[in-house]
N, C-alpha and C positions, 0 to 999 in steps of 0.2 A: 966241752965248752967250745963255742964257735970262735973261729978265728976272726980277726979284725976285718978282713976283706969280705967275708960272708955277711957279717953284721952290717957293713956299709951298703952292700948290694940289697939286702933285705930292707933296710931303712929307706933306700931310694925307691924300691918297689912299693912300699907302703905309702910313701909320699905321693908317688904317681897315681896310685889307686885312690887316695884321698882327693887329689886334684881332679881326677876324672869324675869321681862321685859328686863332688861339689859342682862341677860343670854341668852334669846331667840334672841335678836338682835345680840349679839356676835356670837352665834352658827350659825345663818343664814349668817352673813358676812363671817365667817370662811368656811362654806360649799361652798359658791359661789367662794371664792378664790381657794379652792381645785378643784372645777369644772373647773375654768379657767386654773389652772396648769395642769389638766389632759388632756387638749386639746393640750398641748405643747408636742413636740416629742424631747427627748434627744437622744444622741447616745447610751444610754444603755437601752432604753425603747423598748419593743416589741409593735408593732402597732396592737391593737385589738380594734379599735374604728370604729363604723359604719359611723361616720362623715368624715373619712379619705378615700379618693379615691385612690385606688391602680392603678397606671398607668403601663400598660404592654408595654414593649419595643419590644415584639416579633413581632409586626406588622410593625415595622419601619426598613427601610434600611438606616443605618447611613453612609454607604460608608466610612468605616474606617477599618483598620487592625492593629494589634499590631506591626507588622513588620515596620510600619511607625513611630514608637516611639523609641527614645533613652533617657535613663536616665544616665546622666554623673555626677559622683562625681567630684567636683572641688578639685583636689588633695591637693592643698595648704590649703584647709579649714579643712582637716581631723584632728581630735583631739580625745582624749578619751571621750569628751563630745558631739561631734556631727560633722556634715558635712553640706556643702551646695551642693545642687544638681541642675543641669540644665536639665529640661525636654524639649525635642524638639518633638513636635507632628505635623507631616507633613500630617496628615489626613485632608480631606476636612471637615469632621465633627469631631472635636477633642473630646477626652475623657474628662470626668469631673475629675479634679485633686483635691483631698481633702488633708487633713493634715495627714491622716492615713499612716503609714509605718510600716515595720518591718525590722529587721537586721538579716543577716545570717553571720556565720563565717565559713571560710574554714579550715578544719582539714583533713590532709592526702588526699588532692585533692577532698574531699567531702564537700558539703555545708550543714550546720546544722542551724536550727532556734535557735536563742538565746531566752531563756525563760525570760519573764517579771519578774521584781522583786516583782510585786504585782498581785494578782488574779483579781483585779478590775482596768482595764485599760480603759481609755476613751480618745477620740479625739474629737475636735470640729468639728461638721458637717458643712462644708462649701465647696463650689466648686470654684476653681480658673480657670480662662481662660488663655490660652497662649496669649502673646502679638501679635502684627502685624507680627512679625518674627516667629510666631508659637512656641515661647519659654516661659518657665515659670521657675523662680528661686525660690527654697524653701530652707530655712535654717532649718535644722533638729537638734533639741536638744533632745537627747535620754536619758538624765540623769534621768528623772522621770519615765522612762519605764525600763531602763536597768542599771542605775547607770553609772559609768565611765567604759569604755571598756578597757581591757588590750591590749597590743601589739598583733597584728595579722593581718590577711587578712580578709576583710569583703566585703559585698555588701548590698545595700539597695533594699528592695522589696516594690513596690507600687502595689496596687490592683486596677483594673479597671473593669467596667461592660461592657461586650460585648456579650449580650444574656446569659451570665453566668459570674461569677467572675473569672478573670484570673490574674495571677501574672506577673508583668513586673520587670525586674532586671536591676540594674545599673551595670556599670563596677566595677571591684573589686578595692579595695583601701586598703592601709596599715595604721595602726596606730602605 
């Protein structure tokens, strides 16, 4: 039979082994979770991963032009907090319409970008398609980007990719 001192030492060794084993399991699980997360692309992440295939659109003829698009602000929706826009895209191959936007203010007949209230701005990366009438309605709430806007004349800027990024502008509206 073992003496009491040997039993205590063995118990301590078993506990240490269990703790080390649990730590290794925890670290391995945490490492694999981080690996899974690193394969996700958020709107603020630069893509530098050999597993992601970059698709070049330079070789495609999309048969579309920006002049076939109108972005109309629904005047009755204009408020210090946001607007609703109606995008009409009459191109045969329509543009990809995301949630991203910016707002410009007209001052002395010149348009100026309004600065975001934060240096860290993000939009959900999603693409919306126009309906069978080639139209898409988007409700824009700019309060988390600009706060409430004061009285003035504004327009919405939507960016699309057409072999380069280009800005498309809504009609002007008043708050």
